[in-house]
VODREN-908731 format. One line per field, with one value per residue: residue number from 1; residue in one letter; x, y, z of N, C-alpha, C in turn. Coordinates in pm, 1 decimal, padded with zeros to 6 digits. Example, Ala and Ser with C-alpha at 12.3 -4.5 7.8 and 13.67 -1.06 7.14 Angstrom:
REM residues 2
nr <- 1	2 .
rest <- A	S .
npx <- 01319.0	01285.0 .
npy <- -00569.0	-00225.0 .
npz <- 00780.0	00708.0 .
capx <- 01230.0	01367.0 .
capy <- -00450.0	-00106.0 .
capz <- 00780.0	00714.0 .
cpx <- 01320.0	01290.0 .
cpy <- -00330.0	00003.0 .
cpz <- 00780.0	00787.0 .
REM end
This chain:
REM residues 268
nr <- 1	2	3	4	5	6	7	8	9	10	11	12	13	14	15	16	17	18	19	20	21	22	23	24	25	26	27	28	29	30	31	32	33	34	35	36	37	38	39	40	41	42	43	44	45	46	47	48	49	50	51	52	53	54	55	56	57	58	59	60	61	62	63	64	65	66	67	68	69	70	71	72	73	74	75	76	77	78	79	80	81	82	83	84	85	86	87	88	89	90	91	92	93	94	95	96	97	98	99	100	101	102	103	104	105	106	107	108	109	110	111	112	113	114	115	116	117	118	119	120	121	122	123	124	125	126	127	128	129	130	131	132	133	134	135	136	137	138	139	140	141	142	143	144	145	146	147	148	149	150	151	152	153	154	155	156	157	158	159	160	161	162	163	164	165	166	167	168	169	170	171	172	173	174	175	176	177	178	179	180	181	182	183	184	185	186	187	188	189	190	191	192	193	194	195	196	197	198	199	200	201	202	203	204	205	206	207	208	209	210	211	212	213	214	215	216	217	218	219	220	221	222	223	224	225	226	227	228	229	230	231	232	233	234	235	236	237	238	239	240	241	242	243	244	245	246	247	248	249	250	251	252	253	254	255	256	257	258	259	260	261	262	263	264	265	266	267	268 .
rest <- T	S	L	L	Q	I	R	D	N	P	P	A	I	G	A	T	A	F	P	R	L	V	Y	G	E	T	H	R	Y	G	T	S	L	A	G	T	A	A	R	V	E	A	F	T	A	D	D	L	R	A	F	H	D	A	H	Y	R	P	A	N	A	H	L	I	V	V	G	D	V	E	P	G	A	V	M	A	S	L	E	K	S	F	G	S	W	A	A	G	S	T	P	A	P	A	K	P	A	S	D	A	F	A	A	P	P	S	Q	A	R	T	I	Y	L	I	D	K	P	E	W	A	Q	S	V	I	R	I	G	W	T	G	A	P	R	A	T	P	D	Y	Y	A	I	Q	V	L	N	T	I	L	G	G	S	F	T	S	R	L	N	T	N	L	R	E	V	H	G	Y	A	Y	G	A	G	S	A	F	D	M	R	L	A	A	G	P	F	F	A	A	G	S	V	Q	T	D	K	T	A	E	S	V	T	E	F	F	N	E	L	T	R	I	G	E	T	I	P	A	E	D	L	D	K	A	K	N	Y	V	A	L	G	F	P	Q	E	F	E	T	T	R	D	I	A	A	K	L	T	E	Q	V	I	Y	E	L	P	D	G	W	Y	D	G	Y	M	P	K	I	Q	A	G	T	A	A .
npx <- -00626.5	-00438.7	-00254.3	-00403.5	-00428.2	-00172.2	-00166.3	-00251.0	-00059.2	00208.2	00489.9	00496.6	00439.1	00666.5	00860.9	00781.8	00782.3	01043.7	01240.1	01121.4	01152.6	01429.8	01517.3	01336.2	01027.3	01040.6	01254.7	01384.8	01427.6	01275.7	01009.4	00766.2	00772.1	00517.3	00376.1	00130.5	-00199.4	-00365.8	-00233.6	-00238.8	-00510.8	-00568.8	-00469.0	-00506.5	-00609.7	-00487.2	-00265.7	-00110.3	-00062.1	00089.9	00313.1	00417.6	00472.1	00674.6	00880.9	00910.1	01094.3	01317.3	01573.6	01600.7	01623.3	01757.0	01832.1	01845.7	01961.1	01961.9	02067.8	02060.2	02152.8	02222.2	02403.8	02347.3	02095.4	01939.2	01958.1	01825.9	01568.0	01513.5	01527.0	01306.5	01097.4	01137.1	01243.5	01100.9	01043.1	00992.2	01083.0	00863.8	00600.9	00591.4	00800.0	01118.3	01182.6	01374.0	01701.2	01730.0	01838.2	02155.3	02136.6	01894.9	01935.0	02098.4	02238.9	02076.1	02167.4	02358.0	02218.8	02142.5	02102.3	01781.7	01458.0	01177.6	00836.7	00575.2	00260.3	00081.1	-00174.5	-00223.2	-00085.0	00098.2	00371.5	00672.9	00799.1	01117.2	01342.0	01658.6	01887.4	02050.2	02159.3	02339.5	02560.4	02654.3	02600.7	02833.7	03042.0	03383.7	03419.1	03259.2	03301.9	03414.6	03200.2	03006.2	03108.6	03137.8	02862.7	02750.4	02853.0	02746.0	02456.9	02364.2	02316.6	02193.6	02339.2	02441.7	02553.1	02347.3	02109.3	02176.4	02202.9	01945.9	01759.1	01856.3	02003.6	01859.4	01589.6	01403.7	01296.5	01185.5	01359.0	01634.9	01815.6	02037.1	02093.6	02237.1	02096.2	02180.4	02214.0	02213.3	02280.5	02357.6	02193.7	01973.2	02101.7	02008.3	01926.7	01713.4	01413.7	01134.1	01002.0	00918.5	00664.6	00679.0	00946.8	01070.6	01239.9	01465.8	01542.7	01611.4	01834.5	02006.9	02034.5	02183.7	02408.7	02524.0	02561.5	02752.7	02959.7	03038.6	03213.8	03454.3	03771.1	03745.4	03743.4	03969.8	03858.4	03582.4	03592.0	03702.5	03501.1	03281.9	03374.8	03397.6	03133.4	03009.2	03161.6	03143.6	02877.7	02822.4	02834.9	02585.9	02411.8	02406.6	02281.4	02058.5	01912.7	01753.2	01866.8	02120.4	02046.6	01941.0	02171.7	02318.7	02150.9	02175.5	02440.6	02423.5	02248.0	02393.4	02622.1	02851.7	03178.3	03270.7	03344.8	03329.3	03206.5	03374.5	03588.6	03484.8	03475.9	03760.0	03817.0	03648.2	03758.0	04007.1	03974.9	04052.2	04072.6	04125.4 .
npy <- 11528.4	11571.5	11369.7	11144.9	11174.9	11119.4	10848.8	10784.6	10867.8	10769.8	10866.2	11017.0	10817.8	10660.7	10842.2	10861.8	10600.1	10504.9	10622.8	10512.4	10238.9	10223.2	10337.3	10259.1	10251.2	10377.1	10541.9	10876.6	10974.3	10813.0	10863.1	11051.7	11409.9	11508.2	11338.2	11095.2	11000.3	10922.3	11023.6	11299.1	11353.7	11321.5	11539.1	11816.5	12155.2	12235.3	12066.5	12172.3	12428.5	12370.0	12251.7	12468.8	12637.6	12502.2	12473.9	12706.4	12931.6	13177.9	13063.8	12867.4	12993.2	13158.7	13463.9	13606.5	13863.1	14016.6	14257.7	14603.2	14750.7	14903.2	14781.6	14891.8	15018.9	14803.6	14638.1	14797.2	14796.1	14521.4	14475.3	14622.0	14477.9	14211.0	14207.3	14157.2	13889.7	13592.2	13281.6	13001.3	12860.0	12588.9	12308.0	12290.0	12052.7	11753.6	11703.7	11495.5	11154.9	11028.6	10787.2	10809.3	10902.3	10721.6	10536.3	10271.7	09921.8	09777.4	09577.7	09284.6	09317.9	09415.0	09393.0	09589.5	09593.2	09797.2	09781.6	09937.3	09914.9	09950.9	10188.8	10422.5	10443.8	10316.2	10380.9	10420.1	10374.8	10363.4	10286.7	10378.2	10458.1	10764.7	11018.9	11236.3	11596.8	11716.0	11563.0	11499.4	11437.4	11597.6	11779.7	11622.5	11450.8	11617.5	11659.3	11397.8	11309.4	11484.9	11388.8	11129.7	11151.0	11412.2	11620.3	11746.5	11632.6	11414.2	11076.6	10890.3	11020.5	11056.7	10790.8	10663.8	10839.0	10968.4	10773.8	10524.8	10598.1	10534.4	10694.3	11023.5	11152.8	11092.3	11051.8	11122.0	11163.5	11302.4	11332.0	11528.3	11560.5	11650.6	11405.9	11096.1	11126.4	10997.0	10838.6	10826.8	10690.0	10768.6	10751.8	10781.9	10543.9	10383.2	10144.3	09891.3	09872.4	09834.7	09635.4	09643.4	09906.3	09909.3	09746.2	09915.5	10126.1	10001.0	09935.4	10187.6	10265.3	10083.3	10144.9	10400.1	10358.1	10313.7	10453.4	10796.5	10947.6	11207.7	11415.3	11400.5	11455.1	11717.5	11856.8	11818.2	11939.3	12207.1	12259.2	12246.2	12436.3	12677.5	12724.5	12790.6	13072.1	13183.0	13102.2	13296.6	13522.9	13685.4	13865.3	13689.3	13444.5	13468.2	13475.7	13220.9	13067.5	13144.8	13050.4	12774.4	12749.2	12801.0	12595.4	12361.6	12404.4	12515.6	12653.8	13007.4	13170.3	12946.5	12924.8	13074.9	12909.8	12720.2	12697.5	12673.1	12428.0	12250.4	12259.2	12153.5	11882.8	11541.5	11253.5	11036.2 .
npz <- 00170.8	-00029.7	00039.0	-00017.4	-00291.0	-00377.9	-00390.2	-00642.1	-00810.1	-00960.3	-00975.3	-00739.4	-00554.2	-00580.1	-00486.1	-00224.3	-00128.6	-00165.5	00031.3	00262.0	00226.7	00225.6	00469.3	00663.3	00853.8	01106.8	01119.1	01107.6	00854.7	00702.8	00673.5	00503.6	00482.0	00473.9	00628.2	00741.6	00632.7	00844.5	01072.1	01016.0	01005.4	01269.2	01405.9	01627.3	01689.6	01922.8	01928.9	01724.4	01817.9	02045.8	01928.1	01782.6	01996.0	02124.5	01933.1	01772.0	01865.4	02011.0	02063.9	01880.4	01642.9	01354.9	01214.8	00906.7	00706.5	00396.8	00167.3	00047.1	00293.8	00617.7	00896.0	01155.2	01129.4	01053.0	01282.5	01473.2	01370.5	01384.1	01658.2	01738.0	01622.3	01699.6	01950.6	02186.4	02174.4	02327.6	02482.5	02447.5	02652.8	02659.6	02721.5	02558.7	02298.9	02344.8	02212.2	01930.2	01966.6	01857.2	01726.0	01601.6	01355.3	01237.7	00969.0	00793.9	00804.5	00536.7	00268.0	00071.6	-00283.0	-00369.3	-00513.8	-00523.3	-00594.3	-00681.6	-00771.3	-01025.2	-01211.9	-01561.6	-01584.8	-01775.9	-01770.3	-01614.4	-01296.7	-01185.8	-00921.0	-00791.8	-00545.2	-00232.5	00103.4	00106.2	00147.3	00424.1	00453.2	00543.5	00449.1	00363.8	00103.1	-00049.1	-00269.4	-00469.0	-00507.1	-00618.1	-00874.4	-00968.7	-00966.4	-01145.2	-01384.5	-01383.2	-01346.3	-01306.4	-01485.0	-01799.9	-02007.4	-01888.9	-01819.6	-01759.7	-01853.3	-02120.6	-02205.2	-02138.9	-02250.1	-02493.7	-02642.0	-02622.6	-02603.8	-02404.6	-02207.7	-02110.0	-01954.4	-01730.4	-01427.5	-01146.3	-00789.8	-00492.7	-00189.0	00036.4	00390.9	00745.1	00850.7	00682.7	00394.8	00133.0	-00167.4	-00506.8	-00824.8	-01094.8	-01294.3	-01523.6	-01723.4	-02043.5	-02009.0	-02134.4	-02167.2	-01930.2	-01807.6	-01975.6	-01929.4	-01656.4	-01671.8	-01817.6	-01639.7	-01438.3	-01586.0	-01619.9	-01353.8	-01281.0	-01459.8	-01380.2	-01183.0	-01296.6	-01414.0	-01477.6	-01793.6	-01903.1	-02059.0	-02000.5	-01728.7	-01714.3	-01845.3	-01670.0	-01434.7	-01514.5	-01574.9	-01322.3	-01171.4	-01322.6	-01326.7	-01069.6	-00978.1	-01060.1	-00866.4	-00681.1	-00763.3	-00686.5	-00406.8	-00267.9	-00348.1	-00223.3	00043.8	00069.8	00036.8	00259.2	00454.7	00411.6	00487.9	00761.9	00854.7	00798.8	00932.6	00816.1	00771.9	00798.2	00491.5	00339.0	00087.1	-00066.0	-00125.9	-00292.1	-00586.7	-00656.6	-00528.2	-00652.9	-00913.8	-00862.3	-00839.9	-00916.5	-01134.6	-00978.4 .
capx <- -00663.5	-00314.9	-00197.0	-00481.5	-00399.5	-00046.2	-00187.5	-00281.7	00049.4	00325.5	00613.8	00487.2	00451.2	00807.8	00936.0	00744.9	00816.2	01186.9	01304.7	01068.5	01215.9	01571.4	01542.4	01240.6	00918.3	01063.3	01368.0	01342.8	01435.6	01194.6	00870.0	00747.5	00741.6	00371.9	00314.4	00033.2	-00335.6	-00418.0	-00175.2	-00283.0	-00649.6	-00578.0	-00418.2	-00598.7	-00553.4	-00400.6	-00141.3	-00033.3	-00018.5	00195.7	00431.3	00466.2	00523.4	00798.9	00981.2	00931.4	01142.6	01440.4	01692.0	01603.9	01609.8	01862.5	01769.8	01937.6	01918.8	02044.8	02017.6	02133.0	02113.5	02324.8	02383.1	02286.2	01953.9	01876.7	01947.4	01723.3	01439.1	01490.1	01496.0	01167.2	01004.3	01159.5	01306.4	01018.5	01012.5	01039.6	01063.0	00729.4	00579.9	00611.9	00943.7	01178.8	01201.8	01511.1	01771.3	01720.2	01956.3	02231.4	02091.6	01774.0	01979.7	02190.6	02204.1	02043.8	02272.2	02342.2	02154.2	02158.1	02018.4	01641.1	01368.2	01042.9	00742.9	00447.1	00180.9	-00021.8	-00224.2	-00259.9	-00009.4	00169.1	00516.3	00723.2	00883.8	01232.7	01433.1	01762.5	01985.6	02063.6	02208.0	02452.4	02664.8	02606.2	02644.2	02967.7	03144.4	03500.1	03412.6	03152.1	03336.7	03426.0	03065.8	02938.0	03161.8	03098.9	02721.7	02726.5	02881.5	02654.9	02312.6	02328.5	02307.0	02121.7	02431.4	02493.3	02553.0	02216.8	02013.8	02214.6	02171.4	01804.3	01677.2	01906.1	02047.4	01756.5	01454.4	01315.4	01246.0	01208.9	01473.3	01683.1	01925.9	02070.5	02111.4	02267.6	02016.5	02264.7	02154.5	02305.8	02327.4	02366.5	02066.9	01976.4	02146.5	01923.6	01913.8	01568.7	01354.1	01007.5	01034.1	00812.7	00633.7	00726.2	01093.5	01114.1	01355.1	01580.4	01580.8	01682.5	01966.5	02089.7	02069.9	02294.1	02528.9	02588.3	02603.6	02877.1	03063.1	03089.0	03324.5	03579.8	03841.8	03677.2	03831.8	04005.6	03764.8	03457.7	03622.7	03712.5	03366.1	03195.5	03425.1	03360.8	02985.7	02976.4	03222.1	03099.5	02736.4	02807.3	02803.1	02444.4	02339.2	02415.3	02239.7	01958.6	01916.0	01691.1	01968.3	02223.6	01985.3	01930.0	02304.4	02354.0	02069.6	02241.7	02562.3	02383.4	02191.4	02491.6	02734.2	02967.0	03260.5	03272.1	03434.6	03316.6	03174.5	03491.6	03678.3	03411.2	03520.5	03894.3	03817.7	03589.7	03854.1	04122.9	03942.3	04119.7	04002.9	04142.6 .
capy <- 11510.7	11556.0	11238.3	11045.5	11188.9	11056.6	10704.4	10772.0	10937.0	10679.4	10931.5	11054.8	10692.8	10624.8	10935.1	10834.9	10462.8	10478.1	10641.0	10423.0	10109.9	10234.0	10373.4	10195.9	10343.8	10442.8	10634.3	11012.7	10997.0	10713.3	10904.6	11173.6	11532.4	11528.4	11248.1	10997.9	11049.3	10896.4	11119.2	11433.5	11367.1	11317.3	11661.5	11915.4	12289.7	12240.2	11999.8	12266.8	12537.9	12315.5	12236.2	12604.1	12694.4	12428.4	12480.3	12843.1	13014.4	13248.8	12981.8	12784.3	13077.6	13240.0	13569.2	13639.9	13982.2	14042.4	14370.0	14729.0	14800.2	14928.7	14696.2	14959.5	15041.6	14672.6	14591.8	14871.9	14745.6	14386.4	14485.5	14669.1	14373.7	14081.4	14220.8	14101.2	13750.4	13511.4	13136.4	12961.0	12795.5	12445.9	12273.8	12261.6	11911.7	11706.2	11680.7	11355.2	11075.6	11010.6	10669.3	10840.0	10934.1	10621.6	10474.3	10132.5	09832.8	09741.5	09452.2	09236.9	09386.4	09372.0	09458.0	09611.7	09624.1	09855.0	09761.3	10034.1	09863.6	10038.1	10311.9	10427.6	10436.4	10257.1	10470.9	10343.8	10441.9	10268.0	10352.5	10343.7	10576.7	10831.6	11085.4	11356.5	11720.8	11755.0	11472.6	11562.3	11405.2	11678.7	11841.2	11512.8	11397.1	11709.7	11634.9	11259.7	11293.2	11559.6	11296.0	11014.1	11182.7	11541.8	11724.3	11697.4	11554.1	11305.0	10942.7	10828.9	11083.0	11026.7	10649.0	10629.6	10928.8	10996.6	10653.4	10419.5	10652.4	10470.6	10789.2	11166.2	11196.7	11007.1	11118.3	11071.7	11275.0	11279.3	11419.1	11537.7	11619.5	11648.6	11270.8	11042.9	11116.0	10893.5	10850.9	10749.0	10709.9	10759.2	10791.8	10720.6	10480.7	10308.1	10023.0	09772.6	09872.4	09845.4	09549.8	09697.6	10030.9	09874.6	09697.2	10027.4	10194.3	09931.8	09950.0	10316.8	10263.3	10006.4	10211.9	10520.0	10315.0	10307.1	10580.1	10893.4	11008.3	11348.1	11504.5	11402.7	11515.1	11862.9	11908.9	11820.3	12038.8	12338.6	12268.5	12273.1	12560.4	12796.2	12745.6	12827.5	13212.4	13216.0	13069.7	13413.3	13636.4	13770.3	13865.4	13562.7	13338.5	13479.2	13437.1	13073.7	13012.2	13167.4	12956.7	12644.1	12755.3	12791.4	12465.1	12253.3	12448.0	12532.8	12766.7	13128.8	13162.5	12814.8	12943.1	13131.4	12804.0	12618.4	12678.5	12616.3	12287.5	12173.4	12252.8	12075.9	11743.2	11454.6	11130.2	10946.3 .
capz <- 00031.1	-00106.8	00064.7	-00089.3	-00433.7	-00403.4	-00418.9	-00787.0	-00879.9	-00946.7	-00935.2	-00598.1	-00478.5	-00580.1	-00401.4	-00085.3	-00090.5	-00163.8	00160.6	00362.6	00206.1	00259.9	00612.8	00757.7	00896.1	01231.4	01099.8	01080.7	00710.6	00633.6	00663.4	00426.9	00560.5	00475.7	00725.8	00691.6	00641.4	00982.3	01166.7	00985.1	01043.8	01416.0	01464.3	01678.3	01696.3	02039.5	01891.3	01641.0	01906.8	02131.4	01842.6	01757.9	02123.8	02156.6	01831.6	01715.9	01978.3	01974.0	02072.4	01761.3	01524.0	01296.4	01133.2	00800.7	00631.9	00278.2	00090.6	00052.1	00426.8	00714.3	01013.0	01267.3	01101.0	01056.6	01421.8	01537.5	01319.9	01434.5	01801.3	01751.9	01581.0	01763.0	02080.8	02295.4	02145.7	02440.0	02470.6	02481.2	02786.2	02643.9	02725.0	02429.1	02281.7	02358.5	02084.9	01893.8	01986.9	01734.0	01651.6	01526.4	01218.4	01190.0	00842.3	00806.7	00752.3	00391.7	00243.3	-00062.9	-00380.8	-00356.3	-00603.3	-00470.2	-00699.9	-00642.8	-00891.4	-01063.5	-01338.1	-01674.7	-01588.4	-01902.3	-01749.3	-01489.5	-01220.3	-01134.4	-00827.8	-00752.6	-00459.4	-00088.4	00173.6	00039.1	00231.8	00490.3	00391.7	00585.9	00403.6	00296.7	-00040.6	-00106.5	-00396.1	-00564.6	-00533.5	-00709.3	-01008.3	-01004.1	-00996.7	-01269.2	-01493.9	-01379.6	-01368.4	-01253.0	-01586.5	-01918.1	-02085.9	-01803.8	-01880.6	-01746.1	-01943.5	-02258.5	-02230.7	-02132.5	-02334.2	-02625.5	-02714.0	-02629.1	-02613.7	-02309.8	-02111.5	-02140.2	-01875.7	-01623.3	-01357.6	-01012.2	-00693.4	-00349.9	-00103.0	00155.6	00509.2	00858.2	00850.1	00546.9	00323.2	00028.6	-00306.0	-00593.9	-00968.5	-01114.6	-01420.8	-01562.6	-01854.6	-02106.9	-01934.4	-02203.0	-02167.7	-01790.2	-01779.6	-02048.2	-01864.6	-01532.4	-01715.8	-01857.4	-01519.1	-01368.7	-01668.7	-01590.5	-01212.4	-01274.6	-01540.4	-01312.9	-01092.5	-01374.9	-01420.6	-01564.2	-01895.5	-01876.5	-02126.8	-01922.4	-01599.6	-01729.4	-01882.8	-01553.2	-01341.5	-01565.9	-01566.4	-01182.3	-01125.1	-01393.0	-01291.0	-00930.5	-00952.2	-01080.5	-00744.3	-00593.4	-00844.4	-00622.1	-00259.9	-00224.0	-00364.8	-00121.9	00171.9	00070.3	00060.6	00399.2	00533.2	00398.9	00568.4	00904.1	00881.3	00792.5	01015.4	00733.5	00823.3	00718.6	00378.5	00274.3	-00054.1	-00138.4	-00170.9	-00364.5	-00724.1	-00663.3	-00486.4	-00762.4	-01024.8	-00818.5	-00838.4	-01012.1	-01165.0	-00860.6 .
cpx <- -00539.2	-00249.8	-00272.9	-00454.2	-00268.5	-00062.5	-00214.8	-00174.8	00176.0	00455.9	00611.7	00496.3	00597.5	00887.7	00903.3	00792.3	00965.9	01254.1	01249.9	01131.2	01361.5	01591.2	01450.0	01141.9	00947.5	01179.7	01315.0	01343.8	01344.0	01049.6	00863.4	00722.2	00592.5	00303.1	00224.7	-00107.3	-00393.8	-00363.8	-00227.5	-00426.1	-00668.0	-00530.6	-00535.6	-00531.2	-00458.4	-00266.2	-00053.7	00020.0	00099.5	00323.5	00497.0	00532.9	00659.7	00911.4	01012.8	00966.1	01279.3	01564.5	01707.7	01619.8	01740.5	01796.0	01874.8	01879.7	02015.8	01986.4	02104.0	02096.1	02237.9	02299.8	02309.0	02136.2	01878.1	01857.3	01837.5	01585.1	01408.5	01458.5	01351.6	01067.4	01015.8	01216.9	01228.0	00987.7	01074.1	01013.0	00920.5	00721.3	00598.5	00762.5	00999.7	01203.3	01349.1	01572.1	01765.7	01849.2	02025.1	02184.0	01961.0	01809.1	02070.9	02143.8	02172.5	02157.9	02249.1	02278.0	02177.0	02067.1	01879.7	01555.4	01228.4	00952.9	00613.7	00361.3	00073.3	-00069.9	-00257.8	-00184.1	00083.0	00319.9	00550.3	00819.9	00993.1	01310.7	01530.5	01858.9	01987.6	02108.6	02333.8	02554.6	02602.3	02663.1	02787.0	03076.7	03262.3	03500.4	03310.7	03183.2	03349.4	03291.2	02990.4	02980.4	03120.1	02951.9	02679.2	02749.4	02780.2	02510.5	02269.1	02318.6	02236.2	02211.7	02498.1	02480.9	02415.9	02115.7	02049.6	02179.1	02023.1	01720.8	01726.5	01938.1	01930.8	01615.7	01357.0	01244.6	01265.8	01328.0	01507.6	01798.2	01953.2	02099.0	02156.3	02187.9	02087.8	02198.3	02255.8	02363.2	02321.1	02226.8	02081.8	02048.1	02049.9	01940.9	01773.1	01531.6	01220.1	01023.8	00911.2	00791.8	00693.1	00879.2	01149.9	01239.6	01477.8	01632.2	01660.1	01824.1	02059.3	02126.9	02188.6	02423.4	02600.9	02636.4	02731.9	02989.1	03120.1	03198.3	03456.5	03642.9	03771.4	03773.0	03852.4	03902.1	03634.6	03476.7	03627.8	03577.0	03280.1	03242.7	03387.1	03211.2	02949.1	03031.4	03163.5	02951.0	02715.9	02774.5	02656.2	02358.8	02341.6	02365.4	02147.9	01978.6	01855.0	01790.3	02070.9	02169.6	01974.1	02066.0	02349.6	02274.3	02132.4	02367.5	02534.4	02338.1	02297.7	02622.3	02863.2	03045.8	03243.9	03376.4	03421.7	03291.9	03288.5	03584.0	03614.3	03465.8	03662.9	03896.9	03751.2	03687.6	03976.0	04098.5	04017.0	04037.1	04014.2	04043.3 .
cpy <- 11493.1	11420.5	11127.8	11053.0	11123.7	10912.5	10679.4	10837.8	10852.9	10751.0	10971.9	10928.4	10650.6	10710.3	10910.5	10696.6	10438.6	10504.2	10550.2	10285.0	10111.4	10248.1	10304.0	10300.1	10420.2	10541.7	10773.6	11045.0	10902.3	10752.7	11038.9	11291.4	11553.7	11438.0	11145.2	11053.8	11036.1	10997.6	11261.7	11456.3	11373.5	11448.2	11745.5	12050.9	12300.8	12174.5	12099.2	12380.0	12490.8	12298.4	12373.7	12661.6	12627.8	12457.8	12622.9	12934.4	13072.3	13158.1	12889.5	12859.9	13142.0	13341.6	13621.2	13760.9	14004.3	14161.3	14491.7	14800.4	14824.5	14847.9	14766.6	14979.3	14908.9	14626.8	14667.5	14824.3	14606.5	14388.3	14531.0	14559.7	14245.3	14089.6	14158.2	13951.7	13666.3	13365.8	13100.3	12888.8	12646.6	12411.5	12244.4	12110.5	11873.3	11686.7	11533.5	11278.1	11050.2	10889.2	10695.8	10869.4	10825.4	10556.5	10325.8	10044.4	09798.9	09605.6	09408.0	09310.0	09325.6	09454.7	09469.0	09655.9	09678.5	09860.6	09871.5	09996.6	09976.0	10170.3	10310.4	10416.2	10364.6	10358.0	10388.2	10430.6	10335.3	10341.5	10301.3	10469.1	10630.6	10886.2	11202.3	11481.3	11755.1	11659.2	11545.0	11533.1	11492.4	11724.4	11733.4	11457.3	11484.7	11681.1	11496.5	11250.7	11378.1	11470.0	11182.3	11054.4	11320.2	11654.2	11661.0	11607.9	11443.2	11170.0	10875.6	10888.0	11052.9	10883.8	10627.2	10712.7	10931.4	10869.3	10553.8	10470.8	10587.8	10569.0	10930.8	11216.0	11096.3	11074.5	11056.3	11191.8	11220.0	11378.8	11431.2	11611.1	11618.6	11506.7	11219.6	11029.6	11017.9	10938.6	10773.5	10788.9	10683.4	10799.8	10724.3	10671.3	10409.6	10176.7	09899.5	09768.3	09880.8	09762.9	09600.1	09824.2	10004.5	09824.1	09814.9	10116.3	10133.0	09933.4	10078.5	10324.4	10184.1	10082.5	10334.2	10486.3	10305.1	10445.9	10674.4	10952.5	11156.9	11445.4	11514.1	11472.9	11667.6	11923.8	11921.6	11925.8	12179.0	12361.2	12310.5	12410.8	12683.0	12823.1	12795.3	12975.3	13248.9	13182.4	13184.2	13537.6	13734.5	13768.7	13740.4	13447.5	13343.7	13438.1	13285.4	13011.2	13031.2	13076.9	12818.0	12639.2	12738.7	12647.8	12355.6	12292.5	12454.6	12654.7	12889.2	13117.7	13034.7	12831.2	13000.5	13024.3	12700.8	12591.2	12623.2	12468.3	12198.2	12154.1	12166.8	11927.1	11663.6	11332.4	11032.8	10982.1 .
cpz <- -00054.5	-00083.8	-00009.2	-00240.5	-00473.2	-00444.2	-00569.1	-00868.8	-00863.2	-00912.6	-00787.5	-00508.7	-00470.8	-00485.3	-00253.3	-00040.6	-00077.7	-00030.3	00270.3	00349.9	00247.2	00410.0	00711.9	00807.2	01021.5	01223.2	01062.3	00930.2	00630.8	00614.7	00591.1	00520.3	00568.8	00574.5	00661.8	00711.8	00781.6	01080.2	01143.7	01031.9	01196.4	01481.6	01516.7	01674.2	01812.7	02009.9	01814.6	01728.3	01991.8	02053.1	01818.5	01881.2	02156.9	02062.2	01780.6	01830.1	01944.5	01971.8	01951.8	01631.8	01483.2	01203.8	01033.1	00720.9	00514.4	00201.3	00105.8	00183.3	00511.3	00837.4	01128.5	01246.2	01105.8	01198.9	01496.5	01498.7	01376.8	01582.4	01823.2	01724.0	01659.8	01901.2	02198.5	02277.6	02257.9	02412.3	02512.2	02615.6	02777.7	02646.7	02584.9	02417.6	02295.6	02219.4	02050.9	01919.1	01851.9	01654.3	01575.4	01381.6	01161.4	01061.0	00863.6	00754.1	00607.0	00381.5	00098.8	-00157.3	-00380.1	-00450.7	-00532.6	-00582.2	-00639.6	-00767.0	-00911.9	-01202.7	-01438.1	-01674.8	-01709.9	-01890.4	-01621.4	-01423.8	-01156.2	-01038.1	-00776.9	-00660.8	-00316.0	-00016.3	00102.7	00138.4	00305.8	00425.7	00424.7	00535.8	00334.3	00146.7	-00112.8	-00249.3	-00507.8	-00602.8	-00629.5	-00855.1	-01054.8	-01045.0	-01117.8	-01388.6	-01497.9	-01413.7	-01327.0	-01355.9	-01707.8	-02004.5	-02003.1	-01873.7	-01873.2	-01844.0	-02088.8	-02294.7	-02242.1	-02231.6	-02477.8	-02705.5	-02731.7	-02641.5	-02519.6	-02219.5	-02164.4	-02063.9	-01767.5	-01555.5	-01222.5	-00922.4	-00559.0	-00270.5	00029.3	00268.1	00623.0	00871.5	00702.2	00484.8	00206.7	-00099.0	-00390.6	-00739.4	-01005.4	-01254.5	-01440.6	-01704.4	-01913.8	-02033.3	-02001.1	-02219.1	-02028.0	-01763.3	-01848.2	-01980.5	-01737.0	-01566.8	-01749.4	-01734.9	-01449.6	-01453.9	-01634.9	-01444.9	-01194.5	-01345.0	-01468.4	-01216.6	-01165.1	-01379.9	-01519.9	-01666.1	-01868.8	-01938.9	-02047.8	-01789.0	-01613.2	-01764.2	-01757.0	-01453.1	-01385.7	-01552.1	-01422.3	-01138.2	-01191.1	-01371.4	-01151.6	-00908.3	-00970.0	-00961.0	-00644.1	-00662.0	-00772.3	-00473.6	-00202.1	-00233.8	-00255.5	00015.8	00181.7	00095.7	00202.7	00491.5	00530.6	00486.6	00717.6	00937.2	00889.6	00861.5	00935.3	00779.8	00737.7	00607.6	00300.2	00126.3	-00133.8	-00193.2	-00261.5	-00503.9	-00733.4	-00626.9	-00589.8	-00876.7	-00990.1	-00820.5	-00945.9	-01037.2	-01046.0	-00751.0 .
REM end
């Protein structure tokens, strides 16, 4: 039912169609996590049991504990609850081949139109493959995208919302993953200002390639660095950060160096 509802939700259509157009239907990043209606309807309870048996096993698991606890007491509790957890009877799936994540070749600028008659706004997504999470440019990208479209005072939001009034909001993002996830600039704009909005998007996508003024650079670095501590306010926040560290194989102490490396960034 949810997949059918997406067909009447232009922002959801845009979010689903964009990665498929960028990566293709056979790429692991080209298909929505929700799948397709036909595939979902074809599932059986045995299919779900087999998937759980193959994937939900100790060798695939990392257990993260955050709180006012002592390691010894925690280990005793974990051994009691999980000590008997054994691998399932279904063979573990083979690790995907590296080409399953390969970025598609670049292509000439192309416009794709998905027609939704009488919709009050046009949903715009512009982009292509971005960068993997392990890119050495990670810190520079955080600052760059903050200036382009990663904050309320970003250039895209200021242009499309504040200056021209074409949209309630516009922005950009790098969806970083183990392999190169997508980069996109996006916004929902007045239908009768679609062409003008696309022009302004490209004006900002071009302008971000020019040298960033010192004032803009310092403002963005402070925005990123000073906002970082709040991402560790709760035990849930800390657990999420440790999960990110595990998934992307970041070294111990990675977060300790985050703020200095953000502040060390230059316009070059």
